[in-house]
VMD Tcl script that draws the C-alpha trace (Angstrom):
set ca {
  {0.00 0.00 0.00}
  {1.49 3.37 -0.93}
  {1.86 6.22 1.57}
  {-1.24 8.12 0.43}
  {-3.49 5.06 0.71}
  {-2.04 4.27 4.12}
  {-2.73 7.80 5.35}
  {-6.27 7.61 3.98}
  {-6.87 4.24 5.67}
  {-5.72 5.68 9.02}
  {-7.92 8.75 8.60}
  {-11.13 6.79 7.99}
  {-10.41 3.83 10.28}
  {-12.50 5.07 13.20}
  {-15.12 6.97 11.22}
  {-18.70 5.69 11.32}
  {-19.96 4.00 8.19}
  {-22.46 6.07 6.24}
  {-25.04 4.44 4.05}
  {-25.39 6.03 0.64}
  {-28.88 6.11 -0.81}
  {-29.69 6.90 -4.42}
  {-32.86 8.73 -5.36}
  {-33.34 9.00 -9.10}
  {-35.56 11.41 -10.99}
  {-35.99 12.08 -14.67}
  {-37.48 15.11 -16.36}
  {-37.90 15.37 -20.11}
  {-36.16 18.41 -21.59}
  {-36.68 20.23 -24.88}
  {-32.96 20.32 -25.68}
  {-29.52 19.99 -24.14}
  {-29.06 23.75 -24.10}
  {-27.68 24.90 -20.74}
  {-30.87 26.86 -19.98}
  {-33.13 23.80 -20.48}
  {-30.81 21.52 -18.50}
  {-30.51 24.01 -15.65}
  {-34.28 24.39 -15.50}
  {-34.72 20.61 -15.16}
  {-31.95 20.33 -12.55}
  {-33.56 23.20 -10.62}
  {-36.92 21.40 -10.60}
  {-35.29 18.22 -9.29}
  {-33.37 20.19 -6.68}
  {-36.53 21.96 -5.47}
  {-38.41 18.68 -5.26}
  {-35.67 17.08 -3.17}
  {-35.51 20.13 -0.90}
  {-39.30 20.07 -0.45}
  {-38.94 16.46 0.71}
  {-36.20 17.64 3.12}
  {-33.56 15.53 1.42}
  {-30.16 17.06 2.08}
  {-28.16 17.57 -1.11}
  {-24.45 18.12 -0.67}
  {-22.99 17.07 -4.00}
  {-23.94 16.99 -7.65}
  {-22.13 14.51 -9.89}
  {-22.40 14.77 -13.68}
  {-20.59 13.75 -16.79}
  {-18.40 16.31 -18.57}
  {-21.03 17.41 -21.09}
  {-20.76 21.08 -22.02}
  {-24.04 21.96 -20.32}
  {-22.60 20.77 -16.97}
  {-19.17 22.37 -17.15}
  {-20.28 25.83 -18.27}
  {-20.13 28.99 -16.18}
  {-23.92 29.11 -15.68}
  {-24.09 25.61 -14.15}
  {-21.00 26.17 -11.99}
  {-22.50 29.40 -10.69}
  {-25.83 27.70 -9.95}
  {-24.07 24.95 -7.94}
  {-21.87 27.32 -5.97}
  {-24.83 29.56 -5.08}
  {-26.41 26.51 -3.40}
  {-23.21 25.30 -1.71}
  {-23.15 22.12 -3.80}
  {-19.91 20.26 -4.26}
  {-19.69 19.64 -7.99}
  {-17.90 16.54 -9.29}
  {-17.65 15.06 -12.76}
  {-16.68 11.80 -14.39}
  {-13.43 11.61 -16.30}
  {-15.32 12.19 -19.52}
  {-13.65 9.57 -21.65}
  {-15.15 6.58 -19.84}
  {-18.95 6.18 -19.93}
  {-18.59 3.25 -17.51}
  {-17.57 5.72 -14.78}
  {-21.20 6.82 -14.61}
  {-22.49 3.26 -14.32}
  {-24.97 4.06 -11.53}
  {-26.82 6.56 -13.71}
  {-26.72 4.23 -16.71}
  {-28.19 1.39 -14.61}
  {-30.99 3.66 -13.40}
  {-31.78 4.74 -16.95}
  {-31.92 1.08 -17.99}
  {-34.26 0.23 -15.10}
  {-36.63 3.10 -15.94}
  {-36.58 2.18 -19.63}
  {-37.36 -1.49 -18.87}
  {-40.19 -0.52 -16.53}
  {-41.63 1.80 -19.20}
  {-41.47 -1.00 -21.79}
  {-43.30 -3.32 -19.39}
  {-45.95 -0.67 -18.74}
  {-46.43 -0.08 -22.46}
  {-46.79 -3.79 -23.20}
  {-49.13 -4.43 -20.25}
  {-51.41 -1.54 -21.16}
  {-51.36 -2.15 -24.92}
  {-50.64 1.55 -25.41}
  {-49.57 2.94 -28.77}
  {-45.90 3.94 -29.28}
  {-46.83 7.62 -29.23}
  {-47.32 7.26 -25.45}
  {-43.63 6.39 -24.87}
  {-42.74 9.78 -23.28}
  {-45.66 9.43 -20.87}
  {-44.62 5.87 -20.03}
  {-41.08 7.07 -19.26}
  {-42.43 9.76 -16.93}
  {-44.72 7.25 -15.22}
  {-41.91 4.69 -14.83}
  {-39.56 7.31 -13.45}
  {-42.10 8.53 -10.91}
  {-42.91 4.95 -9.91}
  {-39.23 4.18 -9.27}
  {-38.72 7.43 -7.38}
  {-41.67 6.72 -5.08}
  {-40.43 3.15 -4.51}
  {-37.04 4.53 -3.48}
  {-38.71 7.01 -1.12}
  {-40.83 4.19 0.34}
  {-37.65 2.19 1.05}
  {-36.39 5.20 3.03}
  {-39.59 5.26 5.07}
  {-41.13 8.26 3.34}
  {-44.80 7.56 2.79}
  {-46.02 8.59 -0.64}
  {-49.09 7.41 -2.51}
  {-48.44 4.95 -5.31}
  {-48.70 6.06 -8.92}
  {-51.87 4.98 -10.72}
  {-51.25 2.15 -13.20}
  {-50.11 3.28 -16.63}
  {-52.86 3.11 -19.25}
  {-55.64 3.25 -16.68}
  {-58.87 4.36 -18.31}
  {-60.60 7.21 -16.57}
  {-63.80 9.13 -16.96}
  {-64.14 12.86 -16.60}
  {-67.27 14.79 -15.97}
  {-67.96 18.08 -17.62}
  {-69.66 20.88 -15.74}
  {-73.15 21.53 -17.10}
}
mol new
graphics top color blue
foreach p $ca { graphics top sphere $p radius 0.5 }
foreach p [lrange $ca 0 end-1] q [lrange $ca 1 end] { graphics top cylinder $p $q radius 0.2 }
display resetview
């Protein structure tokens, strides 16, 4: 073990173990322009804050919308520690890729089970994402109502 690793091991030896919990959200965006991305990130941030989830760090890939001045300024104004992947290795963001795959698979299942047309794919993705997010909250002990099944037929009354 080299000197740096040995020093690190000594530093954390008596520290309590902290469980890391992932809460994943997705929001469809019109484009990857920094303004659209920042708007979506702001919505997710506000939602987490409204649930009293402490956010200390934001980890992204090295896409231009995340390394620009506007995004850096937004993070620093909220005291968020900003980290990025190396950029050349998509595998370094495996956790996010796994979550995307899980949401996509759930959306496919919902589409097939409901017999919905392909044009409803964006809605299925939103429903799958919200379902996963609420499941993750439930595992943390946060009570939230379940999402209605995708493709559920509903009736609406019109005022006379």
